[in-house]
C-alpha positions in Angstrom: -10.7 -33.9 -7.0 -10.0 -30.2 -6.6 -6.7 -31.0 -4.8 -5.4 -33.1 -7.7 -6.4 -30.4 -10.2 -4.5 -27.8 -8.2 -1.4 -30.0 -7.9 -1.6 -30.6 -11.7 -1.7 -26.9 -12.4 1.4 -26.3 -10.2 3.3 -29.2 -11.8 2.5 -27.8 -15.3 2.7 -24.1 -14.5 4.9 -23.3 -17.5 2.3 -24.6 -19.9 -0.5 -23.0 -17.8 1.1 -19.6 -18.0 1.5 -19.9 -21.8 -2.1 -21.0 -22.2 -3.4 -18.2 -19.9 -1.3 -15.6 -21.8 -2.5 -16.6 -25.2 -6.1 -17.1 -24.1 -6.2 -13.7 -22.5 -4.8 -12.0 -25.6 -7.3 -13.7 -27.8 -10.3 -13.1 -25.6 -9.3 -9.5 -25.1 -9.9 -8.8 -28.8 -13.6 -9.6 -28.4 -14.7 -8.2 -25.1 -16.3 -4.8 -24.4 -16.2 -2.3 -21.6 -18.7 -4.1 -19.4 -16.6 -7.3 -19.5 -13.5 -5.4 -18.8 -15.2 -3.9 -15.8 -16.0 -7.4 -14.5 -12.4 -8.5 -15.0 -11.2 -5.4 -13.2 -13.4 -6.3 -10.2 -12.0 -9.8 -10.2 -8.4 -8.7 -9.9 -8.3 -8.2 -6.1 -9.9 -11.6 -5.2 -7.6 -13.3 -7.7 -4.6 -11.5 -6.1 -5.6 -12.9 -2.7 -5.9 -16.4 -4.2 -2.4 -16.1 -5.5 -0.5 -14.4 -2.6 -2.2 -15.7 0.6 -1.4 -19.4 0.0 2.1 -18.6 -1.0 2.7 -16.7 2.2 1.5 -19.7 4.3 4.4 -21.7 2.9 7.0 -19.0 3.9 8.3 -19.1 7.5 9.2 -15.5 8.4 10.8 -16.5 11.6 13.8 -17.7 9.5 14.9 -14.1 9.4 16.1 -14.4 13.0 18.7 -17.0 11.8 20.5 -14.4 9.6 23.6 -14.4 11.9 24.1 -18.1 11.3 24.1 -17.6 7.5 25.4 -14.1 7.2 27.8 -14.9 4.3 25.3 -16.2 1.7 22.4 -14.1 2.9 24.5 -10.9 3.0 25.8 -11.5 -0.5 22.3 -12.2 -1.8 21.2 -8.8 -0.5 24.1 -7.1 -2.2 23.4 -8.8 -5.5 19.6 -8.4 -5.3 19.5 -4.8 -4.3 22.8 -3.6 -5.7 23.7 -5.5 -8.9 20.2 -6.5 -10.1 18.7 -3.0 -10.2 21.7 -1.7 -12.1 21.4 -4.5 -14.7 17.7 -3.8 -15.0 18.2 -0.1 -15.5 20.8 -0.7 -18.2 18.6 -3.2 -20.0 15.5 -1.0 -19.7 17.4 1.9 -21.2 18.5 -0.2 -24.2 15.3 -2.1 -24.9 12.4 -0.2 -23.3 13.4 3.5 -23.8 10.0 4.2 -25.3 7.9 2.0 -23.1 7.8 2.9 -19.4 5.3 0.1 -18.6 7.6 -2.7 -19.8 10.5 -1.0 -18.0 8.5 -1.0 -14.7 7.8 -4.7 -15.2 11.5 -5.4 -15.5 12.2 -3.2 -12.4 9.6 -5.2 -10.4 11.3 -8.5 -11.5 14.7 -7.1 -10.4 13.6 -5.6 -7.1 11.5 -8.5 -5.7 13.9 -11.4 -5.3 13.6 -15.0 -4.1 10.6 -17.3 -4.2 9.5 -20.6 -2.7 11.4 -22.3 -5.6 14.6 -20.8 -4.2 14.5 -23.4 -1.4 13.2 -26.2 -3.6 15.9 -25.8 -6.3 18.6 -25.3 -3.6 17.7 -28.6 -2.0 17.6 -30.4 -5.4 21.0 -29.0 -6.4 22.7 -29.9 -3.1 22.7 -26.4 -1.7 22.4 -25.2 1.9 18.7 -25.4 2.4 18.6 -23.5 5.7 20.6 -20.6 4.2 18.1 -20.5 1.3 15.2 -20.3 3.7 16.8 -17.5 5.6 17.5 -15.7 2.4 13.9 -15.9 1.3 12.6 -14.3 4.5 15.3 -11.6 4.7 15.1 -10.6 1.0 11.3 -10.6 1.0 11.1 -8.2 4.0 13.9 -6.0 2.6 12.0 -5.8 -0.8 8.9 -4.3 0.9 11.0 -1.3 2.2 13.4 -1.0 -0.7 10.9 -1.2 -3.6 9.2 2.2 -3.2 12.5 4.0 -2.7 14.0 2.5 -5.9 10.8 3.0 -8.0 10.4 6.6 -6.9 13.9 7.3 -8.2 13.6 5.2 -11.4 10.1 6.1 -12.4 9.3 9.4 -10.8 6.2 11.3 -11.9 6.4 10.2 -15.5 3.6 7.6 -15.2 1.8 9.2 -12.2 3.9 7.4 -9.6 3.1 8.1 -6.0 5.2 6.3 -3.3 2.4 6.4 -0.8 0.1 4.7 -3.3 2.7 1.9 -3.8 3.0 1.5 0.0 -0.8 1.0 0.1 -0.6 -1.6 -2.6 2.3 -3.3 -0.9 0.2 -3.4 2.3 -2.8 -4.9 0.5 -1.1 -7.4 -1.8 2.0 -8.3 0.3 1.9 -7.3 4.0 -1.7 -8.3 4.9 -1.4 -11.7 3.2 2.0 -12.1 4.7 0.7 -11.6 8.3 -2.5 -13.7 7.6 -0.4 -16.4 6.0 2.0 -16.5 8.9 -0.8 -16.7 11.4 -2.4 -19.5 9.4 0.9 -21.4 9.2 1.2 -21.2 13.0 -2.4 -22.3 13.5 -2.0 -25.3 11.1 1.3 -26.4 12.7 -0.3 -26.1 16.2 -3.3 -28.2 15.1 -1.6 -30.8 12.8 2.1 -30.7 13.7 4.9 -30.0 11.2 4.5 -33.3 9.4 0.8 -32.7 9.0 1.4 -29.2 7.8 3.7 -30.5 5.1 0.9 -32.5 3.6 -1.0 -29.2 3.0 1.9 -27.5 1.2 1.3 -28.9 -2.3 -2.3 -27.7 -2.0 -1.2 -24.2 -1.1 1.2 -24.1 -3.9 -1.4 -25.3 -6.4 -3.9 -22.7 -5.2 -1.3 -20.0 -5.6 -0.5 -21.3 -9.1 -4.2 -21.1 -9.9 -4.2 -17.5 -8.8 -1.3 -16.8 -11.1 -3.2 -18.4 -14.0 -6.2 -16.1 -13.3 -4.1 -12.9 -13.0 -2.2 -13.6 -16.2 -5.4 -14.2 -18.1 -7.2 -11.1 -16.7 -4.3 -8.8 -17.3 -3.7 -10.0 -20.8 -7.4 -9.8 -21.7 -7.6 -6.2 -20.3 -4.5 -5.1 -22.2 -4.8 -7.2 -25.3 -5.5 -4.3 -27.6 -2.4 -2.3 -26.5 -0.1 -5.3 -26.4 -1.1 -6.6 -29.9 -1.1 -3.1 -31.3 2.7 -3.5 -31.7 3.2 -7.3 -31.4 6.9 -7.1 -32.5 7.8 -4.7 -29.6 5.8 -7.0 -27.2 7.6 -10.1 -28.4 11.1 -8.5 -28.1 10.4 -8.1 -24.4 11.8 -11.6 -23.9 15.3 -10.5 -25.0 16.2 -8.3 -22.1 14.6 -10.8 -19.7 17.0 -13.5 -21.0 19.9 -11.2 -20.7 18.9 -10.2 -17.1 18.6 -13.7 -15.9 21.9 -14.7 -17.6 23.8 -11.9 -16.1 22.4 -12.4 -12.6 23.1 -16.1 -12.8 26.7 -15.6 -13.8 27.2 -13.0 -11.1 25.8 -15.4 -8.5 28.0 -18.2 -9.7 31.1 -16.1 -9.8 30.6 -14.5 -6.3 29.7 -17.9 -4.8 32.9 -19.5 -6.1 35.1 -16.7 -4.8 33.5 -16.2 -1.4 31.5 -19.2 -0.2 31.8 -23.0 0.2 30.1 -25.1 -2.4 26.7 -25.7 -0.7 26.3 -22.0 0.3 27.2 -20.9 -3.3 24.4 -23.0 -4.7 21.9 -21.3 -2.3 23.3 -17.9 -3.3 22.8 -18.6 -7.0 19.1 -19.6 -6.4 18.6 -16.7 -3.9 19.6 -14.2 -6.6 18.5 -15.8 -9.9 15.0 -16.8 -8.7 12.7 -13.8 -8.5 9.4 -13.6 -6.7 7.2 -13.2 -9.8 4.0 -13.8 -7.9 4.5 -10.6 -5.8 5.8 -8.7 -8.8 2.7 -9.8 -10.7 0.4 -8.8 -7.9 1.8 -5.3 -7.7 1.7 -4.9 -11.5 -1.9 -6.2 -11.8 -3.3 -4.3 -8.7 -5.6 -1.3 -9.6 -3.7 2.0 -9.9 0.0 2.2 -10.4 1.8 0.7 -12.3 0.4 0.5 -15.9 -1.1 -3.0 -16.4 1.1 -3.5 -19.4 3.9 -4.1 -16.9 2.4 -7.6 -16.4 3.7 -8.8 -19.8 7.4 -9.0 -18.9 6.6 -10.6 -15.6 4.3 -13.2 -17.3 7.1 -14.0 -19.8 9.6 -14.3 -16.9 7.5 -17.3 -15.7 8.6 -19.1 -18.9 12.3 -18.5 -18.1 12.7 -19.2 -14.4 11.9 -22.9 -14.3 14.2 -23.9 -17.1 16.9 -21.7 -15.6 16.6 -23.5 -12.2 16.6 -26.9 -13.9 19.7 -26.1 -16.0 21.7 -25.0 -13.1 20.6 -27.9 -11.0 21.7 -30.4 -13.7 25.0 -28.5 -14.0 25.6 -29.0 -10.3 24.4 -32.6 -10.1 25.7 -34.0 -13.4 28.9 -32.0 -13.9 30.2 -30.4 -10.7 29.3 -33.3 -8.3 30.5 -35.9 -10.8 33.8 -34.0 -11.5 33.1 -33.9 -15.2 33.6 -31.2 -17.8 30.8 -29.6 -19.7 32.2 -31.1 -22.9 32.3 -34.6 -21.4 28.7 -34.3 -20.2 27.5 -33.1 -23.6 29.3 -36.0 -25.4 27.7 -38.6 -23.1 24.3 -36.9 -23.4 24.6 -37.0 -27.2 25.7 -40.6 -27.2 22.8 -41.6 -25.0 20.4 -39.8 -27.4 
């Protein structure tokens, strides 16, 4: 029963996020300080529910295969930690000049690349699955070390930023669950074998999605008053996110076409356009730095990533692999409709 519910939450995560976001904003208008205190206490357990199962599904040993996939993985590092931050800085200056919290949310999206869906979408779109898995492990480890350096430069002391505090948060919400998840993964594989372990993966994904639902609800409820104080500014947050994802997708496609073979280019696109929103959300929602309002751009990004992944997958499968033009595909789609 519980397993089927968790799987359903994962399968409908887009709608779950929207529901949690709206429910949190509504409930937050009616709760008092005592309830907010209870919600604050629930953040850390909810973060663990979100991050730990996700880490079980990531095989960090893939990092040792980087030499076999140096082309796509190396280019993913350049785009993720070179191009993406520059794009985020530019968009934050244009759209979030007066709101440092929203800017920090965008920085967290830009600086924590790849997710489990990187591999899933790569496989569905005919990409190099092993290269995608290596990219996930390498980029995740790189983000742990790069994130505080970037944020100390981009944010500084304007919002009370302390790199040491962020390192502590990274240890609590990323490194500890990463180590625990890796040990759990090895134990489960040792007990049940790889085929048996795969049967648990949907349950882990569903549990992590349930944690996402809790965190979005808690964060929105706690910050409902400040977010709805200027609803137009909060709604406009979606615009720079659309631009960010569009630019990074186009960069990944362009670089992949110029430098890689077809399957590797697909993996590069997903290793750069998919961001690890769960970890970004965990850092934004954790007590202390950054301001909790930074959760809003990350929550909205959950609404953009799945459609983005699906659109590029259909582009590869229905247009590129079929040697069709976009115009021909659209005409056939309209005629079928």
